[in-house]
C-alpha positions in Angstrom: 0.0 0.0 0.0 2.8 2.4 0.8 4.4 1.7 -2.5 1.2 2.5 -4.4 0.8 5.9 -2.7 4.4 6.8 -3.4 4.0 5.9 -7.1 0.9 8.0 -7.2 2.6 11.0 -5.7 5.6 10.5 -8.0 3.3 10.4 -11.1 1.5 13.5 -9.9 4.7 15.5 -9.4 6.1 14.5 -12.8 2.8 15.3 -14.5 2.4 18.7 -12.9 6.1 19.4 -13.6 5.7 18.5 -17.3 2.6 20.8 -17.6 4.4 23.7 -15.9 7.4 23.3 -18.2 5.2 23.1 -21.3 3.2 26.2 -20.4 6.4 28.1 -19.6 7.8 27.2 -23.0 4.5 28.1 -24.7 4.6 31.6 -23.1 8.2 32.2 -24.3 7.4 30.9 -27.8 4.3 33.2 -28.1 6.4 36.1 -26.9 9.1 35.5 -29.4 6.6 35.0 -32.3 4.9 38.3 -31.4 8.2 40.2 -31.5 9.2 38.6 -34.8 5.8 39.3 -36.3 6.0 43.0 -35.2 9.3 43.4 -37.0 8.3 41.5 -40.2 4.8 43.0 -40.6 4.3 46.2 -38.7 0.8 47.3 -38.0 -0.6 49.7 -40.6 -2.2 52.9 -39.4 -5.9 53.1 -40.2 -6.8 54.8 -43.4 -9.5 57.6 -43.3 -12.8 56.5 -44.7 -13.7 57.7 -48.1 -16.9 59.6 -48.7 -19.5 57.2 -49.9 -22.7 57.9 -51.7 -25.7 57.9 -49.5 -27.1 54.4 -49.4 -30.7 53.7 -50.5 -33.0 53.0 -47.6 -33.7 49.4 -46.8 -36.7 47.7 -48.2 -39.7 48.0 -45.9 -38.1 50.8 -43.8 -41.4 52.7 -43.9 -43.2 49.8 -42.2 -41.8 50.3 -38.7 -45.3 50.2 -37.0 -45.9 46.6 -38.0 -42.4 45.6 -37.0 -42.8 47.2 -33.6 -46.2 45.4 -33.1 -44.7 42.1 -34.0 -41.7 42.5 -31.7 -44.0 43.6 -28.8 -46.2 40.6 -29.3 -43.1 38.3 -29.3 -41.8 39.8 -26.1 -45.2 39.5 -24.5 -45.6 35.9 -25.5 -42.1 35.1 -24.2 -42.7 36.7 -20.9 -46.1 35.0 -20.4 -44.6 31.5 -20.7 
């Protein structure tokens, strides 16, 4: 019984150690990749938006009363159940 407990503790220590080492290496790898990527492809400044022609109103935009009635009925039905 004593041997089984010591093997379990040994397995736990090696497992947790492996995970800690792997996560540490992962953090360093991501940090290095970030620095390399910043040098290779620097971030571009945002371009100002060009003036666009006024878009046509969406189809059915004048029918807001019916849409409001449908949404009100759906909310009321949802709350009553």
